[in-house]
C-alpha positions as CSV (number, residue, x, y, z in Angstrom):
1,M,-30.4,-43.0,2.6
2,K,-32.2,-42.8,5.7
3,E,-29.0,-41.4,7.3
4,L,-29.2,-38.7,4.8
5,L,-32.6,-37.9,5.1
6,S,-32.2,-37.6,9.0
7,L,-29.7,-35.1,8.6
8,L,-31.7,-32.9,6.3
9,N,-34.9,-33.3,8.4
10,S,-33.1,-32.1,11.2
11,I,-32.3,-28.9,9.8
12,S,-35.5,-27.9,8.4
13,P,-38.6,-30.5,7.6
14,L,-38.6,-32.1,4.1
15,S,-41.9,-32.4,2.2
16,I,-43.2,-35.5,1.4
17,A,-42.8,-34.9,-2.3
18,L,-39.6,-34.0,-1.6
19,Q,-38.8,-37.0,0.4
20,Q,-40.5,-39.1,-2.7
21,Y,-37.6,-37.2,-5.1
22,L,-35.0,-38.2,-3.3
23,A,-35.7,-41.5,-2.5
24,A,-36.3,-41.8,-6.5
25,T,-33.2,-40.0,-7.4
26,L,-30.5,-40.7,-4.8
27,K,-28.0,-43.5,-6.2
28,S,-25.7,-45.4,-4.1
29,K,-22.0,-45.9,-4.8
30,T,-19.5,-48.0,-3.4
31,I,-15.7,-46.3,-3.3
32,Q,-12.6,-48.6,-2.6
33,K,-9.5,-47.3,-0.5
34,K,-7.3,-45.0,-2.2
35,E,-9.7,-44.7,-5.5
36,H,-10.5,-40.9,-6.6
37,L,-13.8,-39.6,-7.0
38,L,-12.5,-36.4,-8.6
39,L,-9.4,-35.9,-10.2
40,A,-7.5,-32.0,-10.7
41,G,-8.8,-30.8,-14.2
42,N,-12.0,-32.6,-14.5
43,I,-15.3,-30.9,-13.3
44,S,-17.1,-32.1,-10.6
45,R,-20.5,-33.6,-11.6
46,H,-21.8,-35.0,-8.5
47,I,-22.3,-34.0,-4.8
48,Y,-22.4,-36.9,-2.1
49,F,-23.3,-37.8,1.4
50,I,-20.8,-40.0,3.3
51,K,-23.0,-43.3,4.8
52,K,-19.3,-44.5,5.3
53,G,-15.8,-43.9,5.0
54,L,-13.1,-41.4,5.2
55,F,-12.1,-38.8,2.1
56,R,-9.7,-36.2,1.8
57,C,-9.6,-33.4,-0.9
58,Y,-6.0,-32.3,-2.0
59,Y,-4.4,-30.1,-4.6
60,S,-0.8,-30.2,-5.8
61,D,1.4,-27.3,-4.5
62,T,4.7,-27.4,-6.5
63,G,4.6,-30.9,-6.9
64,Q,3.4,-31.7,-3.6
65,E,0.2,-33.1,-2.4
66,V,-1.7,-30.7,0.2
67,S,-4.4,-32.3,1.8
68,S,-7.2,-29.1,2.3
69,K,-10.1,-31.3,4.2
70,F,-11.4,-34.4,5.5
71,M,-14.5,-36.0,5.5
72,K,-16.2,-38.8,6.7
73,E,-19.5,-40.3,7.7
74,G,-22.3,-37.8,8.4
75,D,-20.5,-35.2,6.3
76,I,-21.7,-33.7,2.5
77,L,-18.8,-34.3,0.3
78,V,-18.7,-31.9,-3.0
79,S,-15.8,-29.9,-4.8
80,A,-17.4,-26.8,-4.0
81,E,-16.1,-24.4,-6.8
82,S,-16.0,-26.8,-9.5
83,F,-19.2,-28.5,-8.9
84,F,-21.6,-25.2,-8.1
85,L,-19.9,-23.6,-11.1
86,Q,-19.3,-26.8,-13.0
87,Q,-15.9,-25.7,-13.6
88,Y,-12.6,-27.6,-13.8
89,S,-11.4,-28.6,-10.5
90,N,-8.3,-27.7,-8.8
91,E,-8.5,-30.3,-6.4
92,S,-8.3,-34.0,-6.2
93,V,-11.0,-36.1,-4.1
94,Q,-9.6,-39.5,-3.0
95,A,-11.2,-41.9,-0.6
96,L,-8.7,-43.1,2.6
97,E,-10.9,-45.7,3.6
98,D,-13.8,-48.1,1.6
99,A,-16.4,-46.1,1.3
100,L,-20.6,-46.0,0.6
101,L,-21.8,-42.9,-0.6
102,W,-25.4,-41.4,-1.7
103,Y,-25.1,-38.9,-4.2
104,L,-27.2,-36.4,-6.9
105,C,-25.5,-34.9,-9.9
106,Y,-25.6,-31.3,-10.7
107,D,-28.6,-31.1,-12.5
108,E,-30.6,-33.0,-9.8
109,L,-29.9,-30.7,-7.2
110,Q,-30.8,-27.7,-9.4
111,Y,-34.0,-29.1,-9.9
112,I,-34.5,-29.5,-6.1
113,Y,-33.8,-26.0,-5.7
114,K,-36.1,-24.6,-7.9
115,T,-39.2,-27.1,-7.1
116,F,-38.7,-27.7,-3.5
117,P,-38.2,-24.2,-1.7
118,E,-37.7,-25.8,1.7
119,F,-34.3,-27.1,0.5
120,N,-33.0,-23.5,0.3
121,T,-33.1,-23.1,4.0
122,I,-31.0,-26.6,4.5
123,A,-28.7,-26.0,1.2
124,A,-28.0,-22.6,3.5
125,T,-27.3,-24.1,6.4
126,L,-24.9,-26.9,4.9
127,T,-23.2,-24.0,2.8
128,T,-22.7,-22.2,6.2
129,K,-21.4,-25.1,7.9
130,S,-18.8,-25.8,5.3
131,Y,-17.6,-22.0,5.0
132,L,-17.3,-22.0,8.6
133,L,-15.1,-24.8,8.9
134,S,-12.8,-23.6,6.0
135,E,-12.6,-20.1,7.8
136,N,-11.7,-21.7,10.9
137,R,-8.9,-23.8,9.0
138,A,-7.6,-20.9,7.3
139,K,-7.3,-18.5,10.8
140,L,-6.0,-22.1,12.3
141,I,-3.0,-22.1,9.6
142,R,-2.4,-18.6,9.9
143,L,-2.4,-17.8,13.6
144,K,-1.5,-21.2,14.9
145,N,2.3,-23.2,14.9
146,G,2.3,-26.9,14.0
147,T,1.9,-27.9,17.8
148,E,-1.1,-25.6,18.2
149,R,-2.7,-26.4,15.2
150,Y,-2.1,-30.5,16.1
151,N,-3.7,-29.9,19.6
152,Y,-6.7,-28.1,18.5
153,M,-7.3,-31.5,16.2
154,L,-6.8,-33.7,19.1
155,Q,-9.6,-31.2,20.7
156,H,-12.1,-30.9,18.1
157,H,-11.3,-33.8,15.7
158,P,-9.9,-36.6,17.6
159,D,-11.2,-39.3,15.3
160,L,-9.4,-37.6,12.1
161,V,-6.3,-37.5,14.1
162,L,-6.7,-41.6,14.6
163,R,-8.0,-42.2,11.3
164,V,-6.1,-39.9,8.6
165,P,-2.7,-41.4,7.7
166,A,0.3,-39.5,9.2
167,K,1.7,-38.1,5.7
168,Y,-2.0,-36.5,4.9
169,L,-2.6,-34.9,8.4
170,A,0.9,-33.5,8.3
171,T,-0.2,-31.6,5.1
172,Y,-3.0,-30.7,6.4
173,L,-1.3,-29.2,9.4
174,C,1.3,-27.8,7.5
175,V,4.0,-29.2,8.9
176,T,6.5,-32.2,7.6
177,E,5.8,-35.6,8.4
178,E,8.8,-35.7,10.7
179,T,7.7,-32.4,12.7
180,L,4.5,-34.2,13.0
181,S,6.0,-37.2,14.6
182,R,8.0,-34.8,16.8
183,I,5.2,-33.1,17.9
184,R,3.2,-36.2,18.7
185,A,6.2,-38.0,20.8
186,K,6.5,-34.5,22.7
187,R,2.8,-35.3,23.8
188,L,3.6,-38.8,25.3
């Protein structure tokens, strides 16, 4: 929990009362590799902070799984549309490594918004970061070819290139696994 409080405090100082509430309310959870936190068709009831591990969000497109994002240590993990609107999810969330998470349920987060106004600055900062990452991926997919997308990942997220299995990285980059293999071979 120390890492989460440090992250939140780095964005905007937390009051003592909010720190006490978080200490009393946050719960921890361990997840095994390949286990799902959320399956499409269910409602996301929790928002998570990843202390340890790697996750992917993915959706099904004509029977094929497409990875839409990866989250790792220090990231906030949420199926945004499902969680914030409390509606059925069109995506699934799966652990790619054994993981340890801290989490809050939807009602607890709503209580924090209403009771601790300083948290709204933190939420806005985290939401902006998430939105910009999504926008960046959308531009990357629209404007770059497969090799350029892979090179971008190497430059900006080299740890993910090493940790994410090729079959999931390929779908994230919108290329086949064979194309990703050729792109990697050309770099050697």
